[in-house]
C-alpha positions, 0 to 999 in steps of 0.5 A, a space after each residue: 497698369 493704371 493711367 500713366 502720364 505726363 504731368 510736367 514738362 520743363 526745361 532749363 537753358 543753363 546748366 546747373 539751375 532748376 528747369 522751369 515748367 513749359 508747355 511743350 518740349 520737343 523731343 529731338 532724336 538722339 538729342 534731347 530736349 530742344 533748347 535745353 542746357 542737358 541736350 545734345 549726344 550721349 546717354 543722358 539726353 533726357 530725365 525723368 522724376 515720378 511725381 510720387 517721389 517729389 510729393 515726399 520731398 514735398 511732405 517734408 515741408 519743401 515747396 518744390 515746382 517742377 524741374 526744381 530736381 532737373 528733371 525733364 519730365 514729371 510722369 504720374 502713374 508709372 512705378 518708375 521704380 521697377 523700369 530698368 535699363 533697356 526699357 522703352 518708354 512710348 511719351 506722346 509720339 516720342 519714345 525712349 530708352 532708358 540708359 542710367 538709373 540714377 546719377 552720383 551727385 558730385 556736389 550737393 544741391 540746395 534741396 539736400 541741404 534743406 532736407 538732408 536728401 535728394 531724389 535725383 541720385 537714386 529714384 532719377 531715370 535718364 533715357 535717349 530719344 529713339 523717336 522724336 516728337 513734340 511733348 506736353 502736359 497730359 501726354 500719354 505714357 506706356 512701356 514699350 518693352 519692360 526690362 524690370 530692375 531685377 534683371 542684372 544690368 551689366 557692361 563688357 568692356 574690351 580693352 585692346 590696341 588692335 581691337 580698337 584700331 580696327 587691326 583684329 576683331 573682338 571675339 573675347 567680350 562678346 563671348 563674355 557677353 554671350 554667356 551673361 545673357 545665356 547664364 544669368 539672363 543679364 542684360 548687356 546694356 554697353 560694350 564699349 572698346 577702349 585701346 591699353 590706355 589708363 586714362 581710357 580704361 578707368 574713364 570708361 569704368 567710371 561712366 560704367 559705374 555711374 550709369 547704376 549698372 550691375 556688373 562690369 566685366 573688363 576683358 584684356 589687358 591684365 598681363 605682363 606686358 607693357 600695354 596691360 594696364 588693365 589692373 592698374 586702371 581698375 583699382 584707381 576705380 573701386 573702392 574695394 577689392 574681392 581677392 576671391 574673385 581673382 584667386 577663383 578665376 586664376 585657379 580654375 585657369 591653372 590646369 588648362 594654361 600654365 601661363 595663367 598665373 601671369 594673369 594679373 586681373 583685381 577683381 572690386 566694387 566701386 559703389 554698388 557695382 561688381 567689376 571683373 577683369 578676365 583675360 583677353 583670349 576668348 577661351 581664357 574670358 570664358 574660362 574665367 567668368 565660368 568659375 565664378 558666375 554662379 556667385 554673381 547674382 548673390 554678389 549683385 543681390 548684396 550690393 542691391 542691399 539685400 544683406 540676408 544670407 542664403 541657407 549653405 544648403 540652397 542651390 545658388 541662384 543662376 538666373 540673372 533675377 533674385 530673391 527679394 530679402 528673407 527669400 534666400 537672396 
């Protein structure tokens, strides 16, 4: 890989305003850029953009200063579009972990109104600070640990009052995560745990979708009990249902567990993220997920825009990496 470096470091003291170039910034561990309005706890502590993407926008006739898109670091010589969630970067003395790809823009910015386009939603990267340090223009950038963008990025959300309160250990969530890692070579980027509350479930699902994950599986809250509200919460987040997946999961469990017919889980799409509801028992979660495992890579490929269809006699891809368009994706 060619030499990569920081071209500009930027900061702003108020949200909703462009950032401005400063001589140096101090990255603070698990906080972000000191003095920046977007710093603080959470996973979006530092934002990065490639200078190549900014130059593409400038070619449209825009006079853009560094920081115009709200980026903290403008990087040259590094293919940011190839870096997936979990990638670790060495930036000067600091270390960053990529936590989000792109950003959902709830309000169109001035750049979008001028050009009909904005690069931050699709090209911006966000990171948390693992190790702090001062970073200035010219600081070298290197990939310490690469998680390729084509690896399936997954989240596992456990929904359980008892697990959330610490009264019971969650075994179903880790079992589902392990299955995804073993069989699809997926990277489980997040594994939150929430109680059986509609707002907590829906809010966490939206956060995981906004992080750019390919797949989110929920575990628990799919039965007929008064606190089982995961399907209802999921429906407030998804744009389209994929009923065949839910049907296949129930059908797989029915020969072994007659009560599987009471499993109300739904499956659907939110943006470019596939969401699957699994039952809360370890056996049920693994059984249901196994029933649809082989079609997940193809579903993810389609959601990423790889719309060519695999020939009927081709073996399903279950490696977690899928072919480019025209190669059976």
